[in-house]
C-alpha positions in Angstrom: -26.1 21.5 1.1 -26.7 18.1 0.2 -24.2 14.9 -0.6 -23.8 16.2 -4.1 -23.2 19.5 -3.4 -20.5 18.9 -0.7 -19.0 16.5 -3.6 -18.9 19.1 -6.1 -17.3 22.2 -4.0 -14.7 20.0 -2.6 -13.8 18.3 -6.0 -14.6 15.0 -4.6 -16.9 12.4 -5.7 -20.4 11.7 -3.6 -19.5 8.2 -2.9 -16.1 10.0 -1.3 -18.3 12.1 0.8 -20.3 9.0 1.7 -17.7 7.0 2.5 -16.4 9.6 5.4 -19.9 9.8 6.7 -19.5 6.0 7.1 -16.2 6.2 8.3 -17.4 8.6 11.2 -15.2 11.7 9.7 -18.0 13.6 8.9 -21.3 13.9 10.6 -24.0 15.3 8.7 -27.6 16.4 9.9 -30.5 14.9 8.8 -33.3 16.5 6.9 -36.6 16.4 9.3 -38.7 15.7 6.4 -37.1 13.7 3.5 -34.1 12.3 5.6 -31.7 13.7 3.3 -27.8 14.0 4.6 -27.5 18.2 4.9 -24.4 19.5 5.4 -23.2 22.9 7.3 -20.3 24.9 5.7 -18.1 23.5 8.8 -18.2 20.2 7.1 -16.8 21.8 3.8 -13.8 22.8 5.8 -13.6 19.5 7.7 -13.6 17.5 4.4 -10.6 19.9 3.1 -8.9 19.0 6.0 -9.2 15.2 5.7 -8.4 15.5 1.8 -5.2 17.4 2.7 -4.5 14.9 6.0 -4.9 12.1 2.7 -2.6 13.7 0.5 0.1 13.8 3.5 -0.8 9.8 3.8 -2.8 9.5 6.8 -5.0 6.6 7.1 -8.5 6.9 7.8 -8.3 5.6 11.3 -5.6 8.3 11.8 -7.4 11.3 10.3 -10.1 9.5 13.1 -8.0 9.8 15.6 -6.6 13.7 14.8 -10.4 15.1 14.7 -11.4 13.4 17.5 -8.6 14.9 19.3 -9.7 18.1 18.0 -13.2 18.0 18.4 -12.4 17.5 22.0 -10.5 20.7 22.4 -7.4 18.9 22.3 -4.3 20.1 19.9 -3.7 16.7 17.5 -0.4 18.5 16.2 2.0 16.4 18.8 0.3 13.4 17.5 0.3 14.4 13.8 4.3 15.2 14.5 4.8 11.6 15.7 3.1 9.9 13.1 4.8 11.8 10.5 8.2 11.2 11.9 7.8 7.5 12.5 6.3 7.1 9.1 9.0 8.8 7.4 11.7 6.5 7.7 9.1 3.6 6.7 8.5 5.8 3.7 12.5 6.0 2.4 12.9 2.6 3.1 9.9 1.6 0.6 11.2 4.5 -1.5 14.6 2.1 -1.7 13.0 -1.0 -2.1 11.0 0.3 -5.1 14.4 2.0 -6.8 15.7 -1.6 -6.4 13.1 -3.5 -7.8 13.1 -0.7 -10.6 16.4 -1.6 -11.2 15.7 -5.3 -11.1 13.1 -4.3 -13.8 15.7 -2.7 -16.1 18.3 -5.4 -15.8 15.8 -7.9 -16.5 14.8 -6.0 -19.7 17.9 -5.6 -20.9 19.4 -9.1 -20.5 15.8 -10.3 -22.3 16.3 -8.3 -25.0 17.9 -10.6 -27.4 16.4 -13.8 -25.8 13.8 -15.5 -28.3 10.6 -16.5 -26.3 10.0 -19.9 -25.3 7.1 -22.4 -25.0 6.4 -24.3 -21.5 7.9 -27.8 -21.9 7.3 -29.5 -18.7 10.6 -28.2 -17.3 10.4 -24.8 -18.1 7.6 -22.4 -17.8 9.0 -19.0 -18.9 12.7 -18.9 -19.8 13.0 -15.1 -19.6 12.0 -15.2 -15.4 13.8 -18.6 -15.0 16.8 -16.8 -16.8 17.4 -14.2 -14.2 19.7 -14.7 -11.3 18.0 -15.9 -8.2 18.2 -13.3 -5.2 21.3 -14.2 -2.9 19.1 -14.4 0.2 17.6 -17.3 -1.5 20.8 -18.7 -3.0 21.8 -18.6 1.1 18.3 -20.2 2.5 18.3 -22.9 -0.2 22.1 -23.8 0.9 20.9 -23.6 4.6 18.2 -26.1 3.6 19.8 -28.2 2.0 23.1 -28.9 4.5 20.3 -29.4 7.5 18.9 -32.3 4.8 22.6 -33.8 4.7 22.4 -32.8 0.4 25.3 -30.8 -0.3 24.9 -29.9 -3.7 24.8 -25.9 -4.6 21.4 -25.4 -3.8 19.9 -28.0 -5.9 16.8 -29.7 -4.5 16.1 -32.8 -6.4 12.5 -31.4 -6.4 12.4 -32.5 -3.2 11.5 -29.5 -1.4 7.8 -28.3 -1.5 6.3 -25.1 -2.4 5.7 -24.2 0.9 9.2 -25.0 2.1 10.5 -22.6 -0.5 8.2 -19.6 0.1 
């Protein structure tokens, strides 16, 4: 089977197949006369396995490791379980962060519904964003910086803080 045939059968693009070949996940034979990459029926199953693993969130590097274990006759299943078990809490944390972001965005849209558009005037870039409350963590960091400088105002820095310091 050629690249295009394998891709069509698996429901992916030919470029996806070529990418997996470049990454070492698929290893086609070369036609001796014309140099075409030729794939065996087992390559279709391997490609389907790669697709399932990608659907579960495994990276190309992780899939390479999983396949290497399997190719050596070792069961990659313990490694697969460990990878997913360690990744799941990270995914839950990212979901929580995205839900918090969605809530902030909805809050901003509600607050901005009646606000007029402004024109940058040298003191303001976009009043919509500038009207949004500063995150609590930023206020605390600004207070700490100002206290360290001997400035005890409520987070005002008098324009003395560089961009690098505020990030």
